C-alpha positions as CSV (number, residue, x, y, z in Angstrom):
1,X,20.9,13.9,37.8
2,X,22.1,11.5,35.1
3,X,21.6,12.3,31.5
4,X,22.7,9.9,28.7
5,X,24.4,11.7,25.8
6,X,24.8,9.7,22.5
7,X,28.0,10.8,20.7
8,X,28.3,10.6,16.9
9,X,31.4,8.9,15.5
10,X,33.0,12.1,14.4
11,X,33.0,13.4,18.0
12,X,34.1,10.2,19.7
13,X,37.7,11.3,19.6
14,X,36.8,13.6,22.5
15,X,35.1,10.7,24.5
16,X,37.9,8.1,24.1
17,X,35.7,6.3,21.6
18,X,32.7,6.0,23.8
19,X,29.3,5.9,21.9
20,X,27.5,7.3,24.9
21,X,28.5,9.2,28.0
22,X,26.7,10.5,31.1
23,X,26.5,14.1,32.1
24,X,24.6,16.4,34.4
25,X,22.9,19.8,34.2
26,X,19.5,21.5,34.4
27,X,19.8,22.8,30.8
28,X,21.7,21.8,27.7
29,X,24.1,24.7,28.4
30,X,25.0,23.2,31.8
31,X,25.2,19.7,30.3
32,X,27.6,20.8,27.6
33,X,29.7,22.6,30.3
34,X,29.7,19.4,32.4
35,X,30.8,17.3,29.4
36,X,33.6,19.8,28.7
37,X,35.1,19.1,32.2
38,X,35.6,15.5,31.3
39,X,35.9,15.6,27.5
40,X,37.9,18.7,26.7
41,X,37.2,20.2,23.3
42,X,33.7,18.7,22.8
43,X,31.8,21.9,23.7
44,X,33.6,23.9,21.0
45,X,32.4,21.4,18.4
46,X,28.8,21.9,19.5
47,X,28.5,25.6,20.5
48,X,29.4,28.7,18.5
49,X,30.5,31.3,21.0
50,X,30.7,34.0,18.3
51,X,26.9,33.7,17.8
52,X,26.0,34.2,21.4
53,X,26.3,30.7,22.6
54,X,24.1,29.0,19.9
55,X,24.3,25.5,18.5
56,X,26.6,25.3,15.6
57,X,24.8,25.5,12.3
58,X,25.6,21.9,11.2
59,X,25.0,20.2,14.6
60,X,21.6,18.8,15.5
61,X,20.7,18.0,19.1
62,X,17.7,16.0,20.1
63,X,16.2,15.7,23.6
64,X,14.3,12.4,23.8
65,X,14.0,12.4,20.0
66,X,12.7,16.0,19.9
67,X,14.9,18.6,18.0
68,X,15.9,21.2,20.6
69,X,15.8,24.0,18.0
70,X,12.0,23.6,18.3
71,X,12.2,23.7,22.1
72,X,14.4,26.3,23.9
73,X,17.7,25.6,22.0
74,X,20.6,25.3,24.4
75,X,18.4,26.6,27.2
76,X,16.2,23.6,27.0
77,X,15.5,22.2,30.5
78,X,16.6,18.7,31.3
79,X,15.4,16.1,33.8
80,X,16.9,13.0,35.3
81,X,16.9,10.1,32.9
82,X,16.7,12.2,29.7
83,X,18.5,11.1,26.6
84,X,20.4,13.6,24.4
85,X,21.5,12.7,21.0
86,X,24.1,14.7,19.0
87,X,24.0,14.4,15.3
88,X,26.1,16.2,12.7
89,X,24.1,17.5,9.8
90,X,24.9,15.5,6.7
91,X,24.9,16.7,3.1
92,X,25.0,14.3,0.2
93,X,26.2,14.1,-3.3
94,X,29.2,15.5,-5.1
95,X,29.6,18.4,-7.5
96,X,31.7,16.0,-9.6
97,X,28.9,13.3,-9.7
98,X,27.4,12.9,-13.2
99,X,23.6,12.6,-13.4
100,X,22.2,9.3,-14.6
101,X,20.6,9.2,-18.1
102,X,16.9,9.3,-18.0
103,X,15.3,5.9,-17.5
104,X,18.4,4.2,-16.1
105,X,18.0,2.6,-12.7
106,X,20.8,2.7,-10.2
107,X,23.3,-0.2,-10.7
108,X,22.1,-1.0,-14.2
109,X,23.4,0.1,-17.6
110,X,21.2,1.3,-20.4
111,X,20.2,-1.6,-22.6
112,X,20.4,-4.3,-19.9
113,X,17.6,-6.0,-18.0
């Protein structure tokens, strides 16, 4: 059973730069174990063993574009031909960023058209 796994840039160091890899397994748990056999270290970046084998807080996993947190988490069943996408959660902004003055559009200075 072949399952395509799309790998985000930050985790490609574990897949020798590959954007997508193939894996096997009847569940996400089995798939991640299979990936670990060929891409050592990747499972630890996805699964938090201290929380009872749950996805790490800032890792999102999608099965055929469906968030697995709304399915069965890492126990979600897989079938041949499925596509799994791993995405790190992204936060934006900076504590040091200064707010724009009211009425000033991005990239424009006050008083210019």
